[in-house]
C-alpha positions as CSV (number, residue, x, y, z in Angstrom):
1,X,101.2,90.2,96.2
2,X,100.3,92.1,93.2
3,X,97.8,95.0,92.6
4,X,95.2,95.5,89.9
5,X,95.7,98.2,87.5
6,X,93.3,101.3,88.2
7,X,91.5,100.9,84.9
8,X,90.4,97.5,85.7
9,X,89.5,98.4,89.1
10,X,87.3,101.3,87.9
11,X,85.4,98.8,85.6
12,X,85.1,96.4,88.3
13,X,83.7,98.9,91.2
14,X,80.2,98.8,90.2
15,X,80.1,94.9,90.3
16,X,81.9,94.9,93.6
17,X,79.4,97.4,95.2
18,X,76.4,96.0,94.2
19,X,77.7,92.5,95.0
20,X,78.0,93.7,98.7
21,X,75.0,95.5,98.9
22,X,73.1,92.5,97.6
23,X,73.9,90.9,100.9
24,X,72.5,93.9,103.1
25,X,72.5,97.6,103.9
26,X,76.2,99.0,104.4
27,X,78.0,102.4,105.3
28,X,80.6,103.5,102.5
29,X,83.5,102.8,104.9
30,X,82.1,99.3,105.7
31,X,82.0,98.6,101.7
32,X,85.7,100.0,101.5
33,X,86.9,97.5,104.0
34,X,84.8,94.5,102.9
35,X,86.0,94.9,99.2
36,X,89.8,94.8,100.4
37,X,89.1,92.0,103.1
38,X,87.3,89.8,100.8
39,X,89.6,90.2,97.8
40,X,92.9,89.8,100.2
41,X,93.7,93.4,99.3
42,X,94.0,92.7,95.6
43,X,91.3,95.2,95.1
44,X,91.1,98.3,97.3
45,X,89.1,101.3,97.3
46,X,89.6,104.2,99.4
47,X,86.5,106.2,100.7
48,X,87.5,109.2,99.0
49,X,87.1,107.5,95.5
50,X,84.3,105.4,96.8
51,X,81.8,108.1,97.5
52,X,81.5,109.5,94.1
53,X,80.9,105.8,92.7
54,X,78.1,105.6,95.4
55,X,76.5,109.0,94.6
56,X,76.5,108.1,90.8
57,X,74.9,104.6,91.7
58,X,72.4,106.4,93.9
59,X,71.4,108.8,91.0
60,X,71.0,106.0,88.5
61,X,68.4,104.4,91.1
62,X,70.7,101.3,91.7
63,X,70.7,102.1,95.5
64,X,69.3,104.4,98.0
65,X,70.7,106.0,100.8
66,X,69.4,107.2,104.3
67,X,71.1,108.9,107.1
68,X,71.6,107.2,110.3
69,X,72.8,108.4,113.7
70,X,75.5,106.3,115.0
71,X,76.5,105.6,118.8
72,X,79.4,108.4,118.8
73,X,76.3,110.9,117.4
74,X,78.2,110.9,113.9
75,X,75.8,110.9,111.0
76,X,76.3,108.2,108.3
77,X,74.7,107.1,105.0
78,X,73.5,103.7,105.0
79,X,73.2,102.2,101.3
80,X,70.7,99.7,100.2
81,X,70.3,98.2,96.9
82,X,67.1,98.7,94.9
83,X,65.4,96.5,92.5
84,X,66.7,98.6,89.7
85,X,70.3,97.8,91.2
86,X,69.5,93.9,91.6
87,X,68.6,94.0,87.6
88,X,72.1,96.0,86.9
89,X,73.8,93.4,89.2
90,X,72.3,90.4,87.1
91,X,73.3,92.7,83.9
92,X,77.1,93.2,85.0
93,X,77.5,89.4,86.1
94,X,76.7,88.3,82.8
95,X,79.0,90.5,81.2
96,X,81.7,89.9,83.5
97,X,81.3,86.2,83.0
98,X,81.5,86.5,79.4
99,X,84.7,88.7,79.8
100,X,86.5,86.3,82.1
101,X,85.5,83.1,79.8
102,X,87.1,84.8,76.8
103,X,90.2,85.9,78.9
104,X,90.6,82.2,79.8
105,X,90.4,81.0,76.4
106,X,92.6,83.9,74.8
107,X,95.1,83.7,77.8
108,X,95.4,80.3,78.4
109,X,94.2,80.8,82.0
110,X,92.4,77.6,82.0
111,X,95.2,75.1,80.7
112,X,98.7,74.3,81.5
113,X,101.5,76.4,80.0
114,X,103.0,75.1,77.2
115,X,106.8,74.7,77.4
116,X,109.2,75.5,74.6
117,X,111.9,73.4,73.8
């Protein structure tokens, strides 16, 4: 399995997080685990790098967070997508689709490789 360069991963983090939160509220740890599981660990975010992103997204109004008590009496923040976050997600999806179409054309990702003689 190959891993994705950190610069590419950084650009995809907002799309990944917002896409997961579109399904419903999650804790930061759950977000990190789901990203890894659903991408067969091609994309992985450790919790330490994920929380600054979540705080920035909350500050931008893309999501809200609330504290809740877990069964082990540990408090955890649960993140929810806002309407502003839904609009941001729609824009990001459009941008990534255009980016992938361009790479597909440029990199020959959608056609058989040409063999040299």
